[in-house]
N, C-alpha and C positions, 0 to 999 in steps of 0.2 A: 241567660247566657251560658253556653256550654263550655266547660273547661276540659282540656286534654292532658293537664299536667300529671295526674296519677297514671294515666295510660303511658305517657312518654317516659315517665320514671321507670315503670315496670319493663317497658321495651328496652330501655338503655341497659337495665340490669341484665336482662336476658342476653342481649347482644354482647355485653362485656363478658358474661359467663362463657358464651360460645367461643369468643375470641381467645380467652384465657385457656379454655380446654383445647382448642386447636393448636395454640402455641405449645402447650405442654406435650401435645401428641406429635409435634413436628419431628420428622425423622431426618437425620443427617446421613450423608453418603460419603464414604472415603474417596478422595480424589487425588490423582497424581498427574502432573502436567508441567508445561513450560509457558512462562509469560511471553507473549508475542508482541504485545503493544500496550501502551499506557495512555489512556484518554484523560489527560489532566483536567480538561475543561468540564468533563462529566464525572470525574472521580470514579472511573471504571477501569478495570484491568482485564485485558483480553488474555485468556488462557487456553492453550491447545492441550486438552486432557485426553488421557487414555479411556478406553471403554470402562464403564462402570457396570459390571455384570448384573443382569436382571433389571437394570434401571435405565441406562442410557448408553448409546454407542459413542465412540470417540468423535470428538468435534471441537471446534473453537467457539468459546462463549465469553460473554461479558459478565463480570462479577463486581459487586461492591466488596470492600475489604475494610477491616478496622483501621481507623486513622493511624494508629501506631505502626501498622504494617506497611503503610503506603511508601515510605522512603526506601524500603528494602526491595520493592518489586520493580525491576527494570527488565526490558526485553532480554531474553536469554536466561532468565532466572528459573531454575527448576524448584518445584515445591511439592509438598503433600499438604492436604488440608481436608476439612470437613465442609461439604457443600450442603447448603440449605436453600429453601425457597421453592418457587414455582415459575411457570413460564413468564419470562420477561422480568422477573425479580429474583435473581440468584445472588447469593452472597457466599463468601468463604470465611470460615473461622478456623481456629486451631492451626494456623499456618506455620509450617516448618520449612525453612530454606534448605535445599539439598544439593547434592551433586547430580550429574546426569543419570546416575543409577538409583536415584531417589534415596540415597543414604544421607542422613543428617550431616551437615558440615561440622567437622571438629572445631572446638573453640581454638582461637589462635594461641600459639605457645607463649606469646607476649602481647600485651595490649598494642593494638595498631596505633601508630603515631596520630595524634589529633592535630590536623592542620588548623591554625587559628583563622578566624574569619578574615582578619586584616592585620597586617603587621607593618611596621616601619623599620627600615634598615639603618645602617651606620649613618650618623649625621653628616659625614663627609660626602655621602651620596644617598640622600633621603628618598629612596624608592619605596613605594607602597605596594604591598603584595597581598592580594585577596583571593581566598579559595573560591572556586566556582564549582557547583555541583556537577560532577562528571556524568555524561550520558552513558558511559560504558558500564556494563554489568560485571558481576563477579567473574574472576578468571581472565579479565581483559588484559591485553598486552600489546606491544608493538604500536604505540601511538605515533601518528604522523600529524603535523600541523601544516596547513597550506594557506597562504594568502593568495587568493585568486587574482587574476589580471583585472577583474572587475572590483577588487577591493574587499571581496567577501573573505571570511575566515572559516576554514573547515578543519574538523578533527576526524581522523580515521583511525580504526583500531581493529584488532582481531579479538574474537570472543568465542568461547566454547558454546556449542549449540546442542550438545548431547549426543551420545552414542558415537563418539569419535568424530563428530562433524565440527568443523570450524567455520565461523562466519566472518566476513569482512563487512564492517558497518561504518557509517559516517554520520556526522551531525554538523549543522551550520550554526555559527556563532551569531547572536543578535547583540550588536554593540550598544543598542539603546537600553536594553535590560540587563546586559552582561550575563546572559544565560545561553545555554545550548538548546537548539531545537530538538525535535523528536528524532531519534536514531533512524536512519534509513539503511536497510540491508542491501548490499551491493551484490554479493554472491556468497555461496556456502558450499562446502564439499568435505568429503572424508579422506581424500587422497592428497591433501595440501601439504606443502613444505612449510612448516611453522618454525621459526627460528628467532632468536633474540636479536640478531644483527641484520639479516636479510629480510626486511619487512616490506609490506605492501607500500605502494606510493600512489599519490593522488594529485590531480591537477584540475584547476578551474580556469576556464578561458574568459575573455572579456565579454563574450556573448552569453555566458552562463553555462556553456556546455562543460560537463564534468568527465574526467577520464580516471579510471582506477586500474591498478596493476596488482596482481597477486601471483603466487607461485604454486605449481602443481607438480608432484613427484612424477618422474617418468615411470612407465610400467617396467617391471623387472627385466623383460626381454628386450627393452628398447636400446640398451647399451651393448655395443659390439665389443667393448674393451674391458668388460668386467667392472671392477670398481673404478669410480671416477674421483680420484683425489680425495679431498676432505668431505665431499658430499656424495660419495659412493656412486649410485647409478645416475645421479644428476636430476635436475628438475627444469621445468620450463616456466616462462612468464606468460600469463594470460591477461587480457585487458577487456574492459567493457566501458560503455559510454552512456551518459544520461543527458537529456535535453530538458528535463522537467524537475530540476533541483533534487535529483536522486530518487524521485518517486518510482520511476521505472528505469531499467537498464537494458542495454542491447545484449544480444546473444554473445557470450564470451568468445574471443578469438585469440589465437596465439600471437604474441608480440612479433615473432619472426618465424617463418616456415623453414628457414635455412639452417636452424640449429636446434638441438634438443637439450642444450645445456646453457641456459640463460639465467644470469644471476645479477643481483645488485643493480637494479634499474633506477634511473633518474628520469623524471618527466619535467618538461618546461613548456608552457604556452609561449608562442612567438608573437611579436608585436603585430605582424601583418596576418595573423591567423594560423591555426594549426598547432599541433603539439609535437615537440621534438623529444625523442627517447634515446637514451644511451644505456649500455649495459655491458657487463663482463660476460664473455662468450667462450665456451669450451669446445667449439667445433674443431679446433686444431689439436686438442689434447689427445694423447694416447697414453693412458696411465699418468705418470708424472713427467713424461718425456718432453712436453712442450708447455709453454706458458699460456695462461689465459690471455685473451685479446679484448680490446675495447672496440665495440661497434656502436653505430648510431643510425637512426633513420627517422624520417617524418612519418607520423602515424596517419597523415592525410595525403600522402603521395604514394604512387605505385613503384617508385624506384627501388633498387636493390639496397640491402644493408651496406653501409659504408664503414670501411675499416679506418679507425682513428689511430690505434696504437697496437702493434703486434706483440707486445710483452708488458703485461700489467700484473700487479699483485692479485693473488687468487681470490681474496675474500675481503677486500676493503670497500666500503660503500663509495659510490660516485655521487657527484653533485653538479647541477646545472643552474645557470642564471641567464637571463635574456636582456637584450638592450633595445632601446626604442627604434634603432635602424633595422630591426628584423634579424639581427645576428644573435649569437649566444656563445657562452663560454662554458666548457666542462673542466672540472678538476678531478683528479683521481691519483691513486698511488701507483706509480709505474714500477717495473721490475727490470733493472738494467744489469749489465755485466758485473760480476762480483757480488751479486745479490744486494745491490744498492737499491733501496726502495724509498724514493723521495716523491714529493707531490709534483705532478706535472699538470699543465693546462693545454687546451687546444681550442681554437676559435672556429665557430661555424658561421660562415658568411656566404651569401648568394648560393646556397646549396652545396658548398664544399667545406671540407675541414682543413685547417692549417696544420703544419708540422707541429708535433708536440714540443713544448718547452718546459724546462724545469722552473718551478715557481721559486724554490729556495734550495740552495746547495747544502742540505743538511748532512748528506753522505751517511744515511742510516743503512748500515749493513746488517741484514737479518735474514737467516735462511728460511724463515716461514712467514706466514701472513699475520700481521698484528691485529687484524680486524678493527681498524681505526682509520676511517676515511676523512677527507677534508670536507669543509662546507663553504659555500659561496653565497653572497648576497650582492645586490646591485641597486643603484639609484642613478638613473641616467646612464652615463658612461663610467661612473665610479664603481669600483668593485671592492668588496671586503672578502677576505679569506681567513680561515682559521683551520689549524691542523695540529696533530699530535706527532711527536717524534721521540725516539729514544736513542738517537745517535750517540756514540761514545758511552753507552749504558747510562745515559742521563735522561729520564723521562721529562718531557717538557711540552707545554702547549704554547704555540706561536700564533701570532696574528699579523697580517700585513694588509696593505691596501694598494689599489692601482687607480691612477687618475684617468687612464686611457683604455678602458675595456680590456685590461689584461695585457697591454703591451709592455708596461713597466711596473715593477713592484717596489714598494718602500722596504727598507730594512726591517726584517721581522722583529717583533717585540715579544718577549716572554711574559706570560700572564699567570702561570700557575703558582702554587704555594710550596712546591717542592716534592709533592708525591701525587702527580696527576695520573688519572686513568685515561684521559682523553675524552672521546665521545662528544665532540664539540658541536656547537652551532653558532650562527652569527646572524645579525640583522644590521643593515646599513640605513641610517636616517638621511633625510634630504640635506641636512646641514653638513654632512660628511662625517659625523660621529658614528662610532660602531659600538655594538653591544656583542659580547662574546660570552657564551656559557660553556662550561666543561664540568667533568666529574673529577673530584679530588678525594683521594683516600684519606681516612682519618682513623687508621688502625687496620687490623686484618680483615674485618668485615664491614665496618662502618665507612660511609663516604658522604659527601655533600655535593649538591649542585650549586656551583658558584657562577657569578656574573661579574664582568668588569666592563666599564665604559672606557673607550678610547676616543678622545676628543678629535675634532677636525684638525687641530694642531699637533696630533699624535701624542698627546699627553695621556698616560695610563692612570685611570682612577683606582680607588680602593676596591678590594674584593668584597663581594656581597654574597652571603649565603642565602640561597633562595629556598632550598628544601633539603631535608635529610634523604639519604639514599643508602645504597650498599655497594660493596665491591663486586658482588656476584654478577655474572653475565645476565642473569634474569632481570636485573634492574634496567637493562636496555640502554637506549640512546635518548636522553632528554631532548625535547624539541622546542624551538622558539619561533614565533612568527609575529609580524607586525600587525596590530589592529588599526592604529592610526598614527600618523606622524604629528609633529608639533603644529599647532595653529594657535588660537588664543588660549587653548588648554594643552596640558602636557601630552606627550606621546604615550601610547599604551602598547604592550606586548602580551602575547599569550605564551604560557609555558605548559607543556604536557610531559608527563613522565610516568614510568611504571614503578609501583611499589612492590618490592620483592617480598611477598608473604604468601600464605596459602589460604584462600586463593589469591592470586595476584590482582592488583587493582590499578587502573589508570586514573591519575589525578590531573586536574587542570587548575591553573592560577592566572589571574589577571594582574599584570605588572604595570603600575602607573609610574612613569619616570618623573624625576624632579622638574619643577617649573623652570622655564628659561631664566626667570629672575633669580631663582636659587642658584642655578649654574653660573650665572653672571656675578653672583655675590652682591646683589642689590635687594632692596626691599620689594615685597610683592607689587607688581605693576602689570596689570592686565594689558593695557595698550602697548606697553613696551614689549611684552611677550609676543603679542600679535604682530607688531612691526618686525621683530627679530625673525619670526617664522616666515613672514611674507618675503623677507629679504633673501631667503634661500630657496624660494620656489623655482620651478623650471630648471633651466640649464645655463651654466656659465658660458659666456661667449666672448670672442674677441673679433673685431671687424672694423670696417670703414664705411661711413655713410656714402652710398652711391647716388641717392636721389631722394628728394623730399617732395611730397605732394600735399599742397595746402588744401584746406577744406575738410579733408578726411584724417588729418594728422597721421598720414601714412609715410613711413620711412622705408627705403630699400637699402639693405645693408649687405655689403660683401663680407660674408662670414668665413673665418678660417674653419677647418674641420673641427667638429666636436666629436671626438672618438666615441663610438657606440651610439651616437645620436643622429648625426647627419654629416655628409661629406661637405667639403668647401663649396659654397653656393651663394647666390644672391637671394635674399629672403625679404619679402614684403612684410613689414611689421606695423601694427597699430601702436600709438603712444598716447600718453596723457598730453593735453595741450601745453602745459608748462614745460615738459621735456621737449616737445616738438620745436618750441621756440628757440631752444638752445642748440639745435642740430642744424648743420649745413653740409652740403656735399664735400667730401674729402676729410671729414672729421673722424680721426681714429678714436676708438672707444672700447671700454670693457662694459659688460652688463649681463643681464640675464634675459632669456626668452622663455616663454611658455605659450602653449596653445590653449585658448579660451574659446570653446565652441569650435567654429571653423577658422578663426583668425589667430595668427601669431601676434604676441604682444612683446614689446621691448620695454624693460623697466630696470630700476636699480643701476643706472648708468653712471660710469665714471669716464670723463673725457680725458684723452691722452694727448696733451699738447694742443697745438693749433691745427685747423684744417689745412690740408695740403693745397697748394695753389693750383 
């Protein structure tokens, strides 16, 4: 019998020696570049690097990196490193994170605040707050949160891309894993207007189409009037669209061709399709001689820009919300005689804008712009509003609600702790409760992002500190968005905000609200919570039974108008058999209706007296 063991042993020794010798002789090459993509599933980082003289031309390549470096490498990160390997197997070592000029980033002057993984708040309102790894890279700012008409959640932000270039990026939230997807770059440019207050906006329609808006400086020769108020030569708004979840974007176009001074845009998908835009417009300004105006138009129609208000505050953000009947409501800070700058609203319906109306008579007289706009949210025809005022030299944050799509407003309620900076946001839940966030100063430099809940009965809950912030403008506008409303499980929100440090950073947190049992003061009861959530689905209605149809449990109900949802009409509704047996023609009732697939359903009914003869 022949044995090969001595031969195999000698061969293994020789191969090991050759491998060790090759490894010892491996030469590294100094590399400088920018991370363009992170392939998490393959643990690879795509880097666009400069030419390596005498070795390799400039290109984009995939590299493995040490495990400890992985969390630091996000799209848009600049770095220097030593490159090793050969075709198809390249790796980076000795990685140093740098600025766009490849200078090592200085250590922070103070340790960056460490967000806890999960925290519980005041027992009086036991909200759970959990940090979510942000998809935004170093130097990111201007976060925007959008809940799409399809229920999706999107984060958008600005991020430096190197050599004076700024990129607008977005990522989609996955509620099943509570993580952000891969960042998608929408556009980038070196001539953009980048500002702490006038930030890009984003919209997601029910069919998944996305729209993004950003701002580009006018060329120096574009202004015929010299300097343009607070923004000198002015800037324009550009937009682009995507039909493949942000993978590709259309050629950018100007939001309007009728003006080269377009600022503080708001976007809103409409119930019957299309996106409505409103903005502050300086086409009538000549120096400081005239006021900014508020214009609007549908991005899916060929009609002209529509004038909404001919005198508005120069630099306060605008806000839009939409209703199921295809209409929408805008809120903004107007500028009236005597420099009174209060919050006004206007309704968009059937292609036309209503006359502006003052939301609240604060009578804030101020000769300049406070850079503090309102925020709106809606559910059905209900509307929530939040805003800042300093009338009578008293800074305050107010909140109000409208039961009829902005026709009437409840008496405003003050929410702040005595030293607010404003920068508000709000979310409205199906049960009529509202969540409002704002920035509150805690000294000369420190501040906090606070939240309060206002119940459907207009009861104001305790203040909840969500995150530390600063009084600096660079801390920007914290943003809030709904992930899911109450069902058998609690409602959840997303919070996004900018940390004012060098470089700046965008943080995101998932807020899980208290259970309905906790809010009701009862022991945990999952069936009770589900019943409570089901009881406020759909839209509240009042009507009279006009006709019943046996066999299909079909009821025809003469409905009174449901503002923001539908005009007075006769509606065919399905019902459960037990409810059908209680109803007869002429029966007045209260209840709720909702659309399930193609059919309307009537449920949660309360009979009002006896049927009319």
